C-alpha positions as semicolon CSV with decimal commas, in nm:
position;residue;x (nm);y (nm);z (nm)
1;M;-0,069;-1,894;-1,555
2;E;-0,290;-2,092;-1,792
3;P;-0,655;-2,145;-1,705
4;V;-0,796;-2,490;-1,640
5;K;-1,008;-2,613;-1,930
6;L;-1,347;-2,754;-1,831
7;G;-1,516;-2,796;-2,168
8;A;-1,531;-2,666;-2,523
9;N;-1,613;-2,307;-2,425
10;R;-1,588;-2,306;-2,045
11;W;-1,285;-2,196;-1,848
12;R;-1,217;-2,172;-1,480
13;D;-1,036;-1,857;-1,378
14;P;-0,717;-1,972;-1,199
15;R;-0,726;-1,665;-0,972
16;R;-1,073;-1,756;-0,851
17;T;-0,948;-2,111;-0,785
18;M;-0,648;-1,971;-0,597
19;E;-0,870;-1,744;-0,386
20;T;-1,082;-2,044;-0,285
21;A;-0,772;-2,246;-0,202
22;F;-0,628;-1,960;0,005
23;F;-0,954;-1,933;0,202
24;N;-0,949;-2,305;0,270
25;N;-0,583;-2,286;0,376
26;A;-0,669;-2,006;0,617
27;M;-0,951;-2,217;0,764
28;R;-0,712;-2,504;0,822
29;M;-0,448;-2,269;0,962
30;R;-0,697;-2,133;1,215
31;E;-0,741;-2,483;1,355
32;R;-0,367;-2,541;1,362
33;L;-0,290;-2,210;1,533
34;N;-0,565;-2,248;1,790
35;S;-0,460;-2,604;1,873
36;Y;-0,135;-2,453;2,001
37;S;-0,252;-2,109;2,116
38;P;-0,573;-1,914;2,037
39;S;-0,370;-1,594;1,995
40;L;-0,073;-1,724;1,793
41;C;0,007;-1,541;1,468
42;L;0,306;-1,642;1,256
43;A;0,335;-1,290;1,111
44;K;0,480;-1,169;1,440
45;W;0,785;-1,382;1,362
46;L;0,790;-1,406;0,981
47;Q;0,676;-1,066;0,851
48;L;0,867;-0,739;0,884
49;S;0,805;-0,380;0,787
50;V;1,103;-0,162;0,879
51;H;1,140;0,214;0,842
52;L;1,513;0,286;0,834
53;T;1,456;0,661;0,808
54;T;1,308;0,673;1,159
55;G;1,436;0,349;1,313
56;R;1,091;0,202;1,363
57;T;0,953;-0,146;1,300
58;Q;0,638;-0,355;1,303
59;S;0,542;-0,698;1,180
60;C;0,207;-0,680;1,002
61;Y;0,054;-0,339;0,923
62;H;-0,219;-0,332;1,186
63;P;-0,015;-0,270;1,505
64;P;0,162;0,067;1,529
65;T;0,535;0,090;1,468
66;H;0,770;0,094;1,765
67;K;1,121;0,230;1,807
68;I;1,417;-0,001;1,754
69;P;1,665;0,047;2,043
70;L;2,016;0,119;1,913
71;K;2,167;-0,098;2,186
72;E;1,981;-0,398;2,048
73;I;2,104;-0,363;1,689
74;E;2,459;-0,310;1,818
75;K;2,438;-0,663;1,960
76;H;2,278;-0,815;1,651
77;P;2,149;-0,644;1,334
78;S;1,847;-0,875;1,319
79;A;1,711;-0,667;1,608
80;L;1,570;-0,452;1,329
81;H;1,304;-0,722;1,347
82;N;1,362;-0,920;1,667
83;T;1,326;-0,636;1,917
84;A;1,274;-0,703;2,287
85;Y;0,935;-0,535;2,257
86;K;0,829;-0,771;1,979
87;G;0,960;-1,062;2,184
88;E;0,721;-0,969;2,462
89;Q;0,426;-0,969;2,217
90;R;0,539;-1,312;2,096
91;R;0,551;-1,438;2,455
92;L;0,192;-1,328;2,507
93;M;0,085;-1,507;2,190
94;L;0,260;-1,831;2,282
95;N;0,090;-1,822;2,622
96;G;-0,259;-1,776;2,477
97;K;-0,284;-1,407;2,564
98;R;-0,385;-1,135;2,319
99;P;-0,141;-0,847;2,256
100;S;-0,344;-0,527;2,272
101;E;-0,167;-0,392;1,962
102;C;-0,338;-0,664;1,755
103;Q;-0,688;-0,537;1,831
104;Y;-0,774;-0,523;1,460
105;C;-0,778;-0,903;1,440
106;W;-0,937;-0,959;1,781
107;A;-1,230;-0,734;1,682
108;I;-1,289;-0,939;1,366
109;E;-1,266;-1,271;1,548
110;D;-1,501;-1,155;1,825
111;A;-1,765;-1,014;1,590
112;P;-2,093;-1,211;1,562
113;G;-2,062;-1,496;1,315
114;D;-1,767;-1,703;1,199
115;H;-1,490;-1,477;1,064
116;L;-1,132;-1,526;0,954
117;S;-0,896;-1,249;1,056
118;D;-0,562;-1,149;0,908
119;R;-0,403;-1,361;1,182
120;H;-0,529;-1,666;0,994
121;Y;-0,464;-1,535;0,644
122;R;-0,111;-1,412;0,717
123;S;-0,021;-1,738;0,888
124;A;-0,145;-1,933;0,584
125;E;0,070;-1,741;0,335
126;I;0,322;-1,933;0,127
127;W;0,601;-1,745;0,308
128;S;0,474;-1,834;0,656
129;E;0,288;-2,167;0,670
130;P;0,594;-2,389;0,594
131;H;0,783;-2,235;0,889
132;F;0,532;-2,309;1,166
133;E;0,765;-2,546;1,352
134;E;1,058;-2,306;1,317
135;V;0,851;-2,037;1,487
136;L;0,769;-2,266;1,777
137;K;1,134;-2,365;1,809
138;A;1,247;-2,000;1,813
139;G;1,002;-1,917;2,089
140;H;0,976;-1,557;2,201
141;T;1,349;-1,497;2,257
142;G;1,502;-1,654;1,946
143;H;1,635;-1,449;1,656
144;I;1,448;-1,556;1,346
145;N;1,474;-1,428;0,991
146;P;1,145;-1,298;0,848
147;R;1,037;-1,435;0,511
148;A;0,831;-1,135;0,396
149;V;1,005;-0,798;0,433
150;E;0,906;-0,446;0,339
151;V;1,171;-0,178;0,380
152;N;1,157;0,198;0,359
153;F;1,513;0,314;0,293
154;S;1,447;0,684;0,248
155;S;1,182;0,955;0,262
156;A;1,318;1,115;-0,056
157;C;1,018;1,197;-0,276
158;Q;0,936;1,467;-0,529
159;L;0,559;1,461;-0,465
160;K;0,346;1,635;-0,202
161;C;0,036;1,417;-0,210
162;S;-0,260;1,574;-0,032
163;Y;-0,294;1,285;0,214
164;C;0,079;1,234;0,273
165;S;0,305;1,385;0,540
166;P;0,657;1,519;0,609
167;H;0,789;1,197;0,765
168;I;0,724;1,010;0,439
169;S;0,798;1,272;0,172
170;S;1,103;1,500;0,168
171;A;0,913;1,741;-0,059
172;W;0,642;1,772;0,208
173;L;0,907;1,822;0,477
174;E;1,072;2,101;0,278
175;D;0,738;2,271;0,214
176;V;0,632;2,269;0,578
177;R;0,973;2,390;0,695
178;R;0,949;2,680;0,451
179;N;0,579;2,768;0,479
180;G;0,460;2,610;0,802
181;P;0,191;2,345;0,858
182;F;-0,143;2,357;0,680
183;P;-0,433;2,504;0,877
184;I;-0,738;2,290;0,943
185;L;-1,037;2,347;1,165
186;G;-0,921;2,371;1,524
187;G;-0,557;2,289;1,458
188;K;-0,269;2,236;1,218
189;H;-0,202;1,959;0,967
190;N;0,149;1,820;0,916
191;D;0,288;2,015;1,209
192;L;0,654;1,921;1,250
193;A;0,630;1,961;1,627
194;Y;0,398;1,659;1,639
195;F;0,624;1,439;1,426
196;E;0,927;1,538;1,632
197;S;0,753;1,458;1,961
198;A;0,636;1,123;1,824
199;G;0,985;1,034;1,700
200;L;0,868;1,022;1,339
201;L;1,087;1,285;1,177
202;P;1,324;1,109;0,935
203;M;1,700;1,129;0,960
204;S;1,860;1,349;0,696
205;R;2,009;1,175;0,393
206;S;2,354;1,309;0,478
207;E;2,336;1,181;0,836
208;D;2,504;0,855;0,927
209;N;2,213;0,615;0,975
210;P;2,286;0,328;1,217
211;Y;1,964;0,151;1,113
212;A;2,070;0,145;0,748
213;R;2,414;0,016;0,850
214;A;2,250;-0,260;1,053
215;F;2,030;-0,352;0,759
216;W;2,325;-0,399;0,523
217;D;2,515;-0,593;0,791
218;W;2,215;-0,824;0,819
219;W;2,130;-0,836;0,447
220;P;2,340;-1,137;0,331
221;D;2,196;-1,356;0,605
222;L;1,843;-1,215;0,564
223;Y;1,849;-1,252;0,186
224;K;1,906;-1,628;0,186
225;D;1,572;-1,685;0,366
226;L;1,358;-1,425;0,186
227;S;1,043;-1,521;-0,001
228;V;0,899;-1,172;-0,049
229;F;1,091;-0,844;-0,054
230;R;0,925;-0,508;-0,114
231;M;1,079;-0,161;-0,130
232;T;0,870;0,149;-0,056
233;G;0,939;0,508;0,035
234;G;0,934;0,797;-0,005
235;E;1,005;0,725;-0,366
236;P;1,238;0,423;-0,389
237;L;1,355;0,502;-0,743
238;M;1,520;0,817;-0,602
239;D;1,725;0,627;-0,344
240;H;2,063;0,460;-0,406
241;N;1,981;0,169;-0,175
242;T;1,715;0,049;-0,420
243;Y;1,974;0,004;-0,693
244;K;2,213;-0,155;-0,444
245;V;1,946;-0,421;-0,377
246;L;1,878;-0,475;-0,747
247;D;2,250;-0,508;-0,824
248;Y;2,293;-0,755;-0,537
249;I;2,013;-0,974;-0,674
250;L;2,171;-0,962;-1,021
251;Q;2,493;-1,089;-0,866
252;H;2,311;-1,344;-0,645
253;P;2,008;-1,480;-0,834
254;K;1,724;-1,611;-0,619
255;P;1,470;-1,801;-0,834
256;D;1,221;-1,833;-0,546
257;L;1,210;-1,459;-0,462
258;S;0,908;-1,239;-0,522
259;L;1,038;-0,882;-0,561
260;A;0,806;-0,582;-0,535
261;I;0,854;-0,206;-0,561
262;T;0,602;0,069;-0,487
263;S;0,661;0,384;-0,691
264;N;0,490;0,702;-0,808
265;F;0,660;0,624;-1,143
266;S;0,686;0,988;-1,237
267;V;1,052;1,039;-1,151
268;R;1,317;1,211;-1,361
269;D;1,434;1,028;-1,672
270;E;1,777;0,949;-1,525
271;Y;1,616;0,749;-1,242
272;M;1,379;0,575;-1,480
273;E;1,665;0,465;-1,705
274;K;1,862;0,322;-1,411
275;F;1,555;0,132;-1,301
276;M;1,460;0,003;-1,646
277;V;1,809;-0,132;-1,723
278;R;1,811;-0,341;-1,406
279;S;1,444;-0,439;-1,426
280;R;1,479;-0,583;-1,775
281;R;1,770;-0,802;-1,668
282;L;1,612;-0,914;-1,341
283;A;1,269;-1,009;-1,470
284;N;1,339;-1,117;-1,826
285;G;1,654;-1,304;-1,725
286;R;1,469;-1,505;-1,461
287;F;1,696;-1,395;-1,177
288;I;1,386;-1,401;-0,953
289;E;1,048;-1,573;-0,952
290;K;0,823;-1,266;-0,970
291;F;0,867;-0,895;-1,035
292;Q;0,572;-0,691;-0,909
293;L;0,550;-0,317;-0,964
294;Y;0,295;-0,120;-0,760
295;V;0,219;0,226;-0,895
296;S;0,022;0,492;-0,709
297;C;-0,243;0,698;-0,887
298;D;-0,584;0,814;-0,765
299;S;-0,751;0,974;-1,068
300;V;-0,664;1,089;-1,422
301;G;-0,499;1,391;-1,583
302;Q;-0,504;1,722;-1,398
303;Q;-0,723;1,578;-1,125
304;A;-0,461;1,314;-1,047
305;E;-0,195;1,588;-1,043
306;Y;-0,409;1,800;-0,806
307;I;-0,441;1,512;-0,557
308;R;-0,069;1,434;-0,585
309;P;0,112;1,768;-0,646
310;G;0,432;1,711;-0,842
311;L;0,290;1,421;-1,043
312;D;0,322;1,435;-1,423
313;Y;0,030;1,216;-1,528
314;E;0,127;1,176;-1,892
315;K;0,482;1,078;-1,794
316;F;0,338;0,839;-1,538
317;I;0,116;0,656;-1,788
318;G;0,393;0,653;-2,047
319;N;0,636;0,499;-1,799
320;V;0,386;0,230;-1,699
321;D;0,323;0,143;-2,064
322;R;0,698;0,127;-2,130
323;F;0,761;-0,095;-1,827
324;L;0,492;-0,339;-1,939
325;S;0,633;-0,344;-2,291
326;E;0,999;-0,392;-2,196
327;V;0,988;-0,584;-1,867
328;T;0,768;-0,858;-2,004
329;M;0,800;-1,104;-1,714
330;S;0,633;-0,872;-1,465
331;T;0,302;-0,743;-1,333
332;V;0,177;-0,392;-1,255
333;T;-0,080;-0,313;-0,987
334;F;-0,239;0,031;-0,967
335;I;-0,283;0,137;-0,605
336;V;-0,577;0,378;-0,605
337;T;-0,596;0,533;-0,258
338;F;-0,968;0,590;-0,281
339;N;-1,059;0,933;-0,145
340;N;-1,334;1,186;-0,213
341;L;-1,137;1,343;-0,501
342;S;-1,107;1,002;-0,671
343;V;-1,480;0,951;-0,722
344;V;-1,551;1,167;-1,026
345;G;-1,241;1,054;-1,214
346;W;-1,273;0,685;-1,127
347;P;-1,462;0,579;-1,445
348;R;-1,190;0,734;-1,665
349;L;-0,909;0,583;-1,460
350;L;-1,076;0,243;-1,484
351;D;-1,089;0,280;-1,863
352;Q;-0,717;0,365;-1,866
353;I;-0,628;0,062;-1,654
354;L;-0,843;-0,176;-1,859
355;E;-0,691;-0,044;-2,182
356;L;-0,344;-0,127;-2,047
357;R;-0,477;-0,467;-1,939
358;R;-0,605;-0,540;-2,289
359;R;-0,280;-0,433;-2,452
360;H;-0,041;-0,617;-2,223
361;S;-0,227;-0,927;-2,104
362;R;-0,202;-1,159;-2,401
363;Y;-0,087;-1,484;-2,239
364;S;-0,148;-1,400;-1,874
365;Q;-0,303;-1,118;-1,678
366;R;-0,038;-0,860;-1,599
367;V;-0,228;-0,544;-1,502
368;F;-0,426;-0,527;-1,178
369;F;-0,570;-0,261;-0,953
370;D;-0,658;-0,224;-0,587
371;T;-0,871;0,048;-0,428
372;P;-0,784;0,077;-0,057
373;L;-1,004;0,325;0,127
374;L;-0,855;0,644;0,266
375;R;-0,994;0,696;0,616
376;D;-0,755;0,957;0,750
377;P;-0,748;1,255;0,720
378;E;-1,125;1,257;0,748
379;W;-1,171;1,559;0,522
380;L;-1,056;1,341;0,233
381;S;-1,293;1,056;0,317
382;V;-1,567;0,960;0,070
383;Q;-1,809;0,961;0,365
384;I;-1,836;1,340;0,364
385;L;-1,958;1,356;0,002
386;P;-2,327;1,427;-0,071
387;E;-2,549;1,137;-0,167
388;R;-2,540;1,205;-0,542
389;Y;-2,174;1,099;-0,556
390;R;-2,273;0,748;-0,452
391;Q;-2,447;0,711;-0,785
392;I;-2,113;0,761;-0,962
393;L;-1,972;0,463;-0,774
394;T;-2,290;0,262;-0,828
395;S;-2,268;0,324;-1,203
396;G;-1,897;0,248;-1,198
397;I;-1,956;-0,089;-1,030
398;A;-2,225;-0,170;-1,287
399;E;-1,975;-0,089;-1,563
400;M;-1,716;-0,316;-1,401
401;Q;-1,969;-0,598;-1,394
402;R;-2,055;-0,532;-1,759
403;Q;-1,686;-0,536;-1,849
404;K;-1,642;-0,865;-1,665
405;A;-1,935;-1,024;-1,850
406;S;-1,814;-0,902;-2,190
407;F;-1,480;-1,086;-2,166
408;E;-1,587;-1,446;-2,127
409;S;-1,433;-1,583;-2,447
410;V;-1,112;-1,784;-2,437
411;E;-0,927;-1,515;-2,634
412;S;-1,009;-1,235;-2,391
413;R;-1,007;-1,424;-2,061
414;F;-0,715;-1,218;-1,926
415;H;-0,884;-0,885;-2,006
416;R;-1,184;-0,900;-1,781
417;V;-1,241;-0,731;-1,446
418;L;-1,179;-0,970;-1,158
419;D;-1,431;-1,059;-0,890
420;Y;-1,215;-0,928;-0,606
421;E;-1,171;-0,594;-0,785
422;I;-1,548;-0,553;-0,800
423;A;-1,583;-0,666;-0,437
424;R;-1,339;-0,400;-0,319
425;M;-1,536;-0,127;-0,494
426;E;-1,858;-0,262;-0,346
427;R;-1,691;-0,239;-0,007
428;N;-1,599;0,124;-0,080
429;L;-1,958;0,203;-0,173
430;A;-2,084;0,039;0,147
431;W;-1,837;0,245;0,351
432;M;-1,938;0,561;0,164
433;S;-2,306;0,492;0,238
434;Q;-2,260;0,477;0,616
435;T;-2,417;0,776;0,792
436;L;-2,195;1,007;0,996
437;D;-2,303;1,260;1,255
438;E;-2,396;1,587;1,083
439;A;-2,168;1,793;1,306
440;R;-1,877;1,564;1,224
441;I;-1,947;1,593;0,850
442;R;-1,969;1,971;0,877
443;R;-1,632;1,996;1,051
444;A;-1,467;1,765;0,800
445;R;-1,608;1,964;0,508
446;A;-1,489;2,287;0,666
447;S;-1,137;2,143;0,698
448;F;-1,156;2,027;0,335
449;H;-1,220;2,385;0,224
450;I;-0,951;2,532;0,451
451;F;-0,689;2,273;0,347
452;F;-0,744;2,299;-0,029
453;S;-0,773;2,677;-0,020
454;E;-0,424;2,676;0,129
455;Q;-0,306;2,416;-0,123
456;N;-0,441;2,636;-0,405
457;R;-0,243;2,929;-0,264
458;R;0,082;2,735;-0,223
459;R;0,066;2,531;-0,544
460;G;-0,097;2,789;-0,773
461;T;-0,395;2,562;-0,843
462;N;-0,770;2,614;-0,866
463;F;-1,007;2,354;-0,725
464;V;-1,320;2,443;-0,925
465;A;-1,124;2,473;-1,252
466;T;-0,975;2,127;-1,190
467;F;-1,292;1,962;-1,058
468;P;-1,577;2,150;-1,230
469;E;-1,812;1,858;-1,165
470;M;-1,753;1,907;-0,790
471;E;-1,832;2,280;-0,775
472;D;-2,145;2,208;-0,569
473;F;-1,938;2,021;-0,311
474;W;-1,678;2,300;-0,295
475;Q;-1,952;2,554;-0,224
476;M;-2,103;2,319;0,036
477;C;-1,764;2,295;0,208
478;G;-1,724;2,672;0,195
479;Q;-2,062;2,712;0,365
480;A;-1,962;2,458;0,632
481;R;-1,645;2,658;0,689
482;Q;-1,840;2,979;0,743
483;E;-2,070;2,805;0,990
484;C;-1,786;2,648;1,187
485;E;-1,564;2,957;1,191
486;G;-1,855;3,193;1,256
């Protein structure tokens, strides 16, 4: 996207213009929604996240997933989305009542001041706003095709990320089956008994999966209406369904489709080659409108590998660089799940991301990053770090602002840090600065020491050798452990 020229040496960032337009659209959508029902949200009809490994679904990400009854998909495969349960939530919305599962948005809307919630933003999306009348026509009982879909085909994954769990990663599942759950203070972490009782254990890859069958029965009809399609996991590059989707799109081009994949991008070479061959054709051949790759990484080098056991950091960075070089009509977004082990490595990871941005953003900006906060498990939260670690983030934000200011020329306009990237880090610092109860911090720090002591034993790692700049925190956590266990 080219910027809008305002004068000889002044340029308006098109992303900033788009952000303003999106806010204004959400303001208008709030009025439109509320004129029909003060609790209506189009995402309940037009957005789908479906987990085929466990047979669970949700619309947006805030409400919890719920089980898809097999009897419903036997009648119609679109019941992967249009469940009777979801129909009841839609009925409440159409009648001006608030579904309790949407409390995230109600809390924002009820807070002092004038606030837009995700109900307004999601309903103003390009994939939802044009279909307002179709939603009203469908009502709460009609079967409607979602326009934005995220699907998890498989839990197959070679990583055992510290904050992940057995129902998402097959490597985690295998580890816990072999060695048992991880101990934490007062309980067990990643205990399979909990996942089984909650209906979250994934079906085995060899097992006939009725939810996957229903998805492929529905796919031709679903595909024709899609605006956004995203594949996650597990690790999607390890699953055959991912390539089945890519091959289908190659056979049935859809120029208005935004395709996204979330990957750890550290898979074996054979998977990477399969992915690259199809990606080059899809993106460079204009079979789709957008190709967005989301890659997960939370620090650099050995520290990144410690947070995400099984990751090969050098392979990861090399694969990202290769993708940007070969799949030229694409973007890459780094998803940095910001936890307390990300803080000390953040400045170096930012440098790595900005270097890729400078190298691959010649005519448009192609490299982005997001820093969602990790809030659970609490022992990985930035809130349990001592105060001195806040200064690292404060300095990092100042560096981001300096980087932004240094790229104001026309030639380097796609290299600078974006306002929303800075704002997200400022949000993280604000969250980090909130004061927790001392007893709660002590328990979380004790669990941190217990968990990573066990991880060191199982993975053959050493925390202090990997994070020498955090030795004081490790000792602090060890002391908290002694106090809590004593």
